[in-house]
Each structure stands twice: as C-alpha cells, then as structure tokens.
matplotlib code that plots the C-alpha trace (Angstrom):
import matplotlib.pyplot as plt

x = [110.3, 110.5, 113.2, 110.9, 109.9, 113.6, 114.4, 111.8, 113.0, 116.6, 115.3, 113.5, 116.5, 118.6, 115.9, 115.5, 119.2, 119.5, 117.4, 114.3, 111.8, 113.4, 111.5, 108.4, 106.8, 107.8, 105.7, 102.9, 102.5, 102.4, 99.8, 97.8, 98.0, 97.0, 93.8, 93.0, 93.4, 91.3, 88.3, 88.3, 88.3, 85.9, 83.1, 85.3, 86.8, 83.1, 82.3, 85.6, 84.7, 81.2, 82.7, 84.8, 82.4, 79.3, 80.1, 77.3, 78.4, 77.5, 79.5, 82.4, 82.1, 81.9, 84.7, 86.9, 87.1, 85.9, 88.3, 91.2, 90.2, 89.8, 93.3, 94.8, 93.3, 94.8, 98.3, 98.3, 97.2, 99.4, 102.6, 104.9, 103.6, 104.2, 107.6, 109.1, 111.9, 110.7, 112.8, 112.7, 114.4, 118.0, 119.6, 121.3, 124.1, 125.1, 124.9, 125.6, 123.4, 120.3, 118.2, 115.7, 114.1, 114.3, 111.7, 113.2, 112.0, 113.0, 113.6, 111.9, 108.9, 106.6, 102.6, 100.7, 97.2, 94.2, 91.3, 88.5, 88.8, 91.3, 91.5, 91.4, 93.9, 96.3, 96.4, 95.8, 99.2, 100.8, 99.6, 101.7, 104.7, 104.8, 104.0, 106.9, 109.2, 109.7, 109.3, 107.1, 105.9, 102.3, 101.2, 97.7, 95.4, 95.0, 91.5, 90.3, 91.5, 89.4, 90.3, 93.8, 93.8, 92.3, 94.7, 97.6, 96.3, 95.9, 99.3, 101.0, 99.0, 100.6, 104.0, 107.0, 108.0, 111.0, 108.8, 105.8, 104.8, 102.3, 103.4, 100.4, 100.3, 99.7, 101.4, 104.3, 104.9, 104.1, 106.7, 109.3, 108.9, 109.2, 112.6, 114.0, 115.4, 113.1, 113.5, 110.0, 107.1, 103.3, 100.8, 97.2, 95.6, 95.4, 97.5, 98.5, 99.9, 101.2, 103.6, 105.1, 105.6, 107.3, 109.7, 110.6, 111.1, 113.1, 115.9, 116.9, 115.8, 113.3, 110.6, 107.2, 103.4, 101.1, 97.5, 95.9, 92.6, 90.9, 87.8, 86.3, 83.8, 80.7, 79.0, 75.7, 74.5, 70.8, 70.8, 71.5, 69.3, 68.4, 66.7, 69.7, 72.1, 70.7, 70.6, 74.4, 75.4, 73.7, 75.3, 79.0, 78.6, 77.2, 78.8, 81.0, 79.2, 80.8, 84.2, 85.8, 88.6, 87.0, 83.4, 81.8, 82.9, 80.5, 78.0, 78.0, 74.5, 73.2, 70.7, 67.7, 67.7, 68.8, 65.7, 64.7, 67.9, 67.6, 64.3, 65.7, 68.6, 66.3, 64.0, 67.1, 68.5, 65.2, 65.1, 68.5, 68.5, 64.6, 62.9, 65.4, 69.0, 70.1, 68.4, 69.5, 71.6, 73.4, 74.4, 77.9, 78.8, 81.5, 85.1, 85.5, 84.8, 87.3, 86.1, 82.5, 83.3, 85.0, 82.1, 79.8, 81.7, 81.3, 77.5, 77.5, 75.5, 74.8, 71.4, 70.5, 67.9, 67.8, 69.1, 71.3, 70.4, 73.2, 74.0, 77.1, 76.4, 76.4, 78.8, 76.0, 75.4, 72.5, 72.8, 72.9, 72.3, 73.5, 72.4, 74.7, 77.4, 79.5, 83.0, 84.8, 82.7, 85.0, 83.1, 84.3, 87.9, 88.6, 87.9, 84.4, 85.2, 81.7, 78.0, 77.5, 76.9, 77.2, 75.4, 76.5, 74.5, 76.3, 74.8, 77.7, 81.2, 83.2, 81.5, 82.4, 86.1, 86.1, 85.0, 87.0, 90.2, 89.9, 91.1, 94.0, 93.9, 91.3, 91.7, 88.5, 86.1, 82.6, 80.4, 76.7, 75.7, 74.1, 76.3, 79.6, 81.1, 80.5, 81.8, 84.9, 85.8, 85.5, 87.7, 90.2, 90.3, 90.7, 93.7, 92.6, 93.5, 90.6, 86.9, 83.8, 81.0, 77.5, 78.5, 80.7, 83.5, 83.1, 86.6, 88.1, 86.7, 88.5, 91.8, 93.1, 92.9, 95.9, 94.4, 96.2, 96.2, 97.9, 99.8, 98.2, 96.1, 98.7, 102.0, 102.1, 99.3, 98.4, 95.9, 96.3, 99.5, 100.0, 100.5, 103.2, 104.8, 104.8, 106.9, 109.1, 112.4, 112.5, 116.1, 117.4, 120.1, 122.0, 124.1, 126.9, 128.4, 131.9, 132.4, 132.2, 133.3, 132.9, 135.6, 133.6, 132.8, 136.3, 138.9, 140.8, 137.7, 139.6, 137.7, 134.8, 133.0, 130.7, 129.3, 128.4, 125.1, 124.0, 124.3, 120.9, 119.2, 120.6, 119.6]
y = [109.6, 110.0, 109.1, 106.7, 104.9, 104.7, 103.3, 100.6, 99.6, 99.3, 97.5, 94.9, 94.2, 93.4, 91.4, 89.2, 89.1, 87.8, 85.0, 85.6, 84.7, 81.3, 78.9, 77.9, 77.5, 81.2, 82.2, 80.1, 81.8, 85.0, 83.8, 82.4, 85.8, 88.1, 85.7, 86.1, 89.9, 89.8, 87.9, 90.2, 93.5, 92.2, 94.6, 97.5, 96.7, 96.6, 100.0, 101.4, 100.2, 101.7, 104.8, 105.0, 104.5, 103.0, 99.3, 97.2, 94.8, 91.6, 92.7, 93.7, 90.0, 88.4, 90.2, 91.4, 89.7, 86.3, 85.7, 86.9, 84.4, 81.7, 82.4, 82.4, 79.2, 77.8, 78.8, 77.7, 74.2, 73.9, 76.0, 73.1, 71.0, 74.4, 75.1, 71.5, 70.8, 69.3, 66.5, 66.3, 63.5, 64.1, 64.4, 61.2, 63.6, 64.6, 60.9, 60.2, 63.0, 64.2, 67.4, 69.4, 72.8, 74.7, 77.5, 80.4, 83.8, 87.0, 89.3, 92.7, 93.3, 96.2, 95.7, 98.8, 98.1, 99.7, 101.5, 99.3, 96.3, 98.0, 95.4, 92.0, 93.4, 94.6, 91.5, 88.9, 89.3, 89.8, 86.3, 84.9, 87.2, 86.2, 82.4, 82.5, 84.0, 87.5, 90.9, 93.5, 96.9, 97.8, 101.0, 101.5, 103.6, 107.4, 107.3, 105.0, 106.6, 104.8, 101.3, 102.3, 103.4, 100.0, 98.2, 99.9, 99.0, 95.4, 95.1, 96.7, 94.7, 91.5, 92.3, 94.6, 97.2, 95.2, 92.2, 94.0, 97.7, 99.8, 103.3, 105.7, 108.5, 109.9, 109.7, 111.2, 108.5, 105.9, 107.3, 107.6, 104.0, 103.0, 105.0, 102.4, 99.1, 96.0, 92.4, 92.1, 94.6, 93.5, 96.0, 96.0, 98.9, 100.5, 99.8, 103.4, 103.5, 99.6, 101.1, 103.6, 100.8, 98.7, 101.3, 101.9, 98.3, 97.8, 100.3, 97.7, 94.6, 93.9, 91.2, 92.3, 91.1, 93.7, 93.1, 95.6, 95.4, 96.1, 96.1, 92.8, 91.5, 89.5, 87.7, 86.5, 84.3, 83.3, 80.0, 81.4, 81.1, 84.9, 85.2, 83.7, 85.4, 88.6, 88.0, 86.9, 90.0, 92.3, 90.9, 90.9, 94.3, 96.2, 94.4, 97.2, 100.0, 98.6, 99.4, 95.9, 95.0, 92.0, 93.1, 93.1, 96.1, 95.8, 93.3, 91.6, 90.3, 88.4, 90.5, 88.0, 88.4, 91.9, 93.2, 90.5, 90.7, 94.3, 93.7, 91.0, 93.0, 96.1, 93.5, 92.3, 95.6, 96.5, 93.3, 93.8, 97.4, 98.5, 101.3, 103.8, 102.3, 105.6, 104.2, 100.9, 99.9, 97.4, 99.9, 101.4, 105.0, 106.1, 106.4, 110.2, 113.2, 112.6, 109.2, 110.5, 113.4, 110.9, 108.7, 111.7, 112.3, 108.9, 109.3, 112.2, 111.9, 108.1, 106.4, 105.4, 102.8, 102.5, 104.4, 107.4, 109.2, 111.0, 112.8, 114.9, 115.2, 111.7, 110.6, 108.5, 107.0, 104.7, 101.3, 102.3, 100.6, 102.0, 100.9, 100.8, 103.3, 104.0, 102.4, 105.8, 107.2, 107.7, 105.2, 102.4, 103.7, 103.1, 100.8, 102.0, 101.0, 102.2, 100.9, 101.9, 98.8, 99.5, 96.8, 96.1, 93.7, 91.4, 88.9, 86.5, 85.6, 88.1, 90.8, 89.5, 89.1, 92.7, 94.3, 92.1, 92.5, 96.2, 96.2, 94.8, 91.2, 91.8, 90.8, 88.8, 87.4, 86.0, 83.9, 82.9, 79.9, 76.5, 75.3, 73.9, 74.3, 78.0, 78.8, 76.5, 78.3, 81.6, 80.5, 79.4, 82.1, 84.9, 85.8, 86.8, 86.5, 84.3, 84.0, 82.0, 80.3, 81.0, 83.3, 86.4, 87.1, 83.8, 82.5, 84.8, 82.8, 79.4, 79.3, 76.6, 78.9, 81.2, 85.0, 87.4, 89.1, 88.5, 91.1, 94.8, 93.3, 92.1, 90.3, 87.2, 85.5, 84.8, 83.3, 80.1, 77.9, 80.2, 83.3, 81.3, 80.5, 84.1, 85.3, 82.0, 82.0, 78.8, 77.7, 74.6, 72.5, 69.6, 67.2, 65.3, 62.1, 61.6, 57.9, 58.3, 61.2, 60.5, 62.3, 63.1, 66.8, 67.7, 69.3, 68.2, 67.3, 66.0, 63.0, 63.8, 66.0, 63.5, 63.1, 66.7, 66.1, 63.0, 64.7, 66.2, 63.0, 62.4, 65.9]
z = [104.8, 108.7, 110.9, 112.6, 109.5, 108.4, 111.9, 111.5, 108.3, 109.9, 112.7, 110.7, 108.5, 111.6, 113.0, 109.9, 109.8, 113.4, 112.3, 114.5, 112.0, 110.8, 113.6, 112.4, 115.9, 116.2, 112.9, 114.1, 117.5, 115.9, 113.4, 116.4, 118.2, 115.0, 114.6, 118.3, 117.9, 114.7, 116.4, 119.5, 117.1, 114.6, 115.6, 115.7, 112.4, 110.8, 112.3, 111.2, 107.4, 107.9, 109.2, 106.2, 103.3, 104.6, 104.3, 105.9, 108.6, 106.5, 103.9, 106.1, 107.8, 104.4, 102.4, 105.1, 108.6, 107.9, 104.8, 106.9, 109.8, 107.3, 105.8, 109.2, 110.0, 106.9, 107.4, 111.3, 110.0, 107.2, 107.8, 108.6, 105.6, 103.3, 104.7, 104.4, 101.9, 98.7, 97.2, 93.9, 91.4, 91.0, 87.4, 86.1, 84.9, 88.7, 89.7, 92.4, 94.0, 96.0, 95.0, 97.1, 97.0, 100.3, 100.8, 102.4, 103.5, 101.4, 104.2, 104.7, 102.5, 102.1, 101.6, 100.1, 100.7, 98.6, 100.2, 98.5, 100.8, 103.1, 106.0, 103.8, 101.4, 104.1, 106.2, 103.6, 102.2, 105.5, 106.6, 103.7, 104.4, 108.3, 107.3, 104.9, 107.6, 106.6, 108.2, 107.0, 106.7, 105.8, 104.3, 104.5, 102.2, 103.5, 102.2, 104.9, 108.1, 110.6, 109.0, 108.8, 112.5, 113.7, 111.2, 113.0, 116.7, 115.8, 114.4, 117.3, 120.0, 118.1, 116.7, 117.6, 115.4, 114.2, 113.1, 111.7, 111.5, 110.0, 108.3, 107.9, 105.7, 102.1, 98.6, 99.9, 102.6, 99.9, 97.5, 100.3, 101.3, 97.6, 97.6, 100.3, 99.2, 99.8, 99.5, 98.2, 97.4, 97.4, 95.8, 95.3, 93.3, 89.8, 87.0, 86.8, 90.5, 89.6, 87.0, 89.8, 92.0, 89.4, 88.4, 91.6, 92.5, 89.2, 90.5, 93.0, 91.0, 93.9, 92.9, 93.0, 93.1, 91.5, 92.0, 89.5, 87.6, 84.3, 82.2, 83.1, 80.7, 81.5, 78.7, 78.8, 75.9, 74.7, 76.6, 80.0, 83.1, 83.1, 86.5, 88.1, 86.2, 86.9, 90.6, 90.4, 88.3, 90.7, 93.5, 92.2, 90.5, 93.2, 96.0, 97.8, 95.9, 92.8, 94.1, 93.3, 91.2, 90.1, 89.6, 85.9, 84.4, 81.4, 80.0, 76.6, 76.2, 73.2, 71.1, 71.8, 75.5, 75.8, 76.8, 79.3, 81.2, 81.4, 83.2, 85.4, 86.5, 87.5, 89.5, 91.2, 92.2, 93.7, 95.4, 96.8, 97.7, 97.6, 95.5, 97.3, 97.6, 99.3, 102.2, 102.2, 105.0, 102.7, 100.1, 100.7, 99.5, 97.1, 98.8, 98.2, 96.5, 93.8, 92.8, 92.9, 90.5, 88.1, 88.0, 87.4, 84.4, 83.1, 83.2, 81.1, 77.9, 78.8, 78.0, 81.5, 81.8, 85.5, 88.2, 87.9, 90.8, 92.8, 95.8, 96.3, 100.0, 100.7, 97.7, 96.6, 93.2, 93.1, 90.8, 87.5, 84.3, 81.0, 77.5, 74.7, 75.8, 72.7, 72.7, 72.4, 75.4, 78.7, 80.3, 78.0, 78.1, 81.7, 84.5, 85.8, 89.8, 90.9, 90.6, 87.0, 84.7, 80.8, 78.7, 75.3, 73.0, 70.5, 67.8, 67.2, 68.5, 66.4, 68.1, 71.3, 70.2, 68.7, 72.3, 74.5, 72.5, 72.6, 76.1, 78.0, 79.4, 82.4, 86.1, 85.8, 82.9, 83.5, 81.1, 81.8, 79.2, 79.4, 76.3, 77.6, 73.8, 74.2, 77.6, 77.4, 74.1, 75.7, 78.6, 76.1, 73.9, 76.2, 78.4, 82.0, 85.8, 86.9, 86.3, 86.8, 84.6, 85.7, 88.5, 89.1, 91.8, 93.8, 92.4, 94.8, 97.6, 97.0, 99.0, 96.7, 93.7, 93.2, 92.6, 90.5, 87.1, 83.8, 81.9, 82.2, 84.9, 87.3, 88.0, 90.4, 92.5, 96.2, 98.5, 100.5, 99.9, 97.1, 99.5, 101.2, 98.0, 97.0, 99.8, 99.8, 97.6, 96.2, 96.7, 94.8, 96.2, 95.0, 97.1, 95.5, 96.5, 96.8, 96.1, 92.3, 90.0, 86.3, 84.4, 81.5, 82.1, 82.9, 80.4, 78.3, 76.3, 73.1, 72.2, 74.5, 72.1, 70.6, 74.3, 74.7, 72.6, 74.4, 77.9, 77.4, 77.8, 81.3, 82.6]

ax = plt.figure().add_subplot(projection="3d")
ax.plot(x, y, z, "-o")
ax.set_aspect("equal")
plt.show()
C-alpha cells in the first residue's frame, strides 16, 4: 500500500481518537453536505455509470442516486433518535440499579464497494458509518473507473481525508488495505472474495458485514398471475443487465404453466427492450471482457428458447431464456450474474426442495402464487437473506427492512436504522446505587449455596 494510504489511515485513527466525530450536530452537518453534493452531481453520476457499462439514466436514478438521497434524508431526520441511549429494565439481582445501552462508533472502518451498483453500494454503507460517528476509507471497484472517480471527487468535496477518504486501485490496493488493522470492515461482492476479506479480518478479530450473493430461486406455481409475474420477473432479472446480486438466478415453474409463462416472458422482454435489445437505450452491457467470456461459457450446449445473441465488441448479451438446463451444467453450478435466465419445471413440492437445497442459502428468494398456504410454507421452509411474494427485488427498497444475507450469502445487514446500528457498538452499562448492598453474593458462601439456584429467577 502506498505511503499516502497509510498516512490517511493513521490520520483517521487520530481524528477519531481526538473525539472529532462524537458530536451529533457535527455528524449531521456532513450528512447534509453529502446530500447537497450528490444532488448537484446527479447528472454527472448518471453519465459516469453510462460510460462505465451503458447504464440508462432512469436505472441510475432509480437504483443509485435516489436511493442514496433517500437514505441521507432518513439519517438526517432520525439521527438524534437513533443515537439516543436506550434504557432497559434493570435486573432485580442488581437492585438498586439502572441499565442502558449506549451506541458508540467502532472507529475507523473500511468499505469495499463492488462494480455492479458502484455508487449506491459505496455511499449507502458510508451513510451508516458517518451517522454512527466513525471515520471511513472507501475502496471503489477498479472496473468502473468513471464512477470511481466521481465518487472520489464527491467525497473530497465534502470531507477531509482524515474523516473520509477514497483509495482507488486494483486488487493489490484492496489486499494492502485488508492487511491493515481496522475497527470494522464492510464488504459487498462475491462469496469467493468474501472469504478473503473474512480471513483478513480474522487476523485482527475485526467485526465484518459481508454482503454476498447466491443462486436465488424464483418459484412460480400454477395459480400465479402469469402476465404480471412475467413482467415483474423480466424487470427484476434484466435490471442492470442481470448484474444484480438479488436478481432471480433461476425459475422453478409448475409444469402445467411452463409454456404459457415462457411465452409471456418473451413478450415482456420485447415490450421492455424491443425486437433488438442491442439498440435499446435502457439495456446495459456486461461490465468487462472477463465477465462476458464467463457468461459465454455458461451458454455453451444450452437449449436457448429466446435471445442468445452476443456481440463481443460491445460486451452485449441479449436477454436470454434457457429451457431445462442440466443441474450439473456450469450454468447451474454458480451464480449467473448476467442476463441469462434458466427455467426449470417442477411437478410437486419435493422437486422444489430437491433443487433449492442443492445450493447454499441464497441472498434472495421469490415466489409467485395466489395460494397463501403455499407461499407461506415456502417462506418458512427455506433460509434466505430476504425476498418477495409476487414480485422480485423490491424488498431492497424498503428502508425499514434490514438487507443482508445468511450463511454463504452474507453476514450482517444494513439499510435505514439498521445501517446506523451496524456501525455502532452496543455498549451495555449498569449504574448501581450505593444506599443498599445485599451481602448474598459475597464470600464466604457457607449456607448461601441454596440461593445459587434461585438467583436465576431475578436476573
């Protein structure tokens, strides 16, 4: 790591230890400044996202800048309430006493952002970190140089480097940053890189949030509203060119409606992106040649029932539907993370179970059905980070719902107040009164033994 980056980290640790970030008004002032800077640069942010991988202005507003502005508004409005110490009922065994939970910042945090939603997923955790009173270093993805640059410019215009800094660079920079001792690490990316981050954090026993991914199932039963389900699946799957960690990764469709749903999906793709999606201003490109080539391998020897057209020069892959891929094919062995949607049919719930339990716990799960008994059973039966009944992806947009994975798909959660809590240590404090001191707990214990089993009732 460069001397400059090491200097930034040292300066941030001193800045934090000097207590500069303790004051709530101070924190709020920077959240307001950040909001103003994001609003003033919104057009430039959208252009950077388009320049990096062809993301449309509408999608950039919907999934990047407006989410950040909404989160900033929420944090600015509620910071005082979030940070207020929480009084809890004292234990009788400590009588007389009072008890409370104090929310304090961890210190200096590292935020490693991904390339697929590069602006949103850099600033969203930062909002929680700053609201909670931390200092922060952001490592943007090197795969989106234009967005990385404008993120760095925004941060530089709002914060001093000793408060918040952006350190740009490739894998070597990320590894060098991970070699440092942090008070908290927040990472968004693949499970493969998540393991590396977790191992680095373990060396210093650093707490982490890992926002990862997985093969997200989308179940469509025979009672579903097929036309509406197709519209919502197409939107959720091909948003951002399929490069979304919570996108449906594969469909499990009841055999009785399989053909009807496939036809509806085809029609919705045409309505969304026209006969030639390559010319659509609303359809992004694959982020780089490496990911493009990886997706081409997944397409080999598959039964393409729609789409399948590719253009290496533009890193373009059409919205593509695959019928009944083999479970041992590469496509069904890893998260697709692209505009390719495998469609598997099922007859009974056992087949659903056999498929879903083949994989690790996913980040998201979706189920389309009018039968409450069916979708309630699915939600209860399978572990997943979060999900939606009769839609896709939209659970992400509710700031009152914590967003995060489980098991292989992630550790921890954030959004709204949960972001503040994620970057805050919950410090428990008991204040004892001095006017009474019951001698039961003190040695010699002698005849007090019989009371040991009774004390649990008063804790």
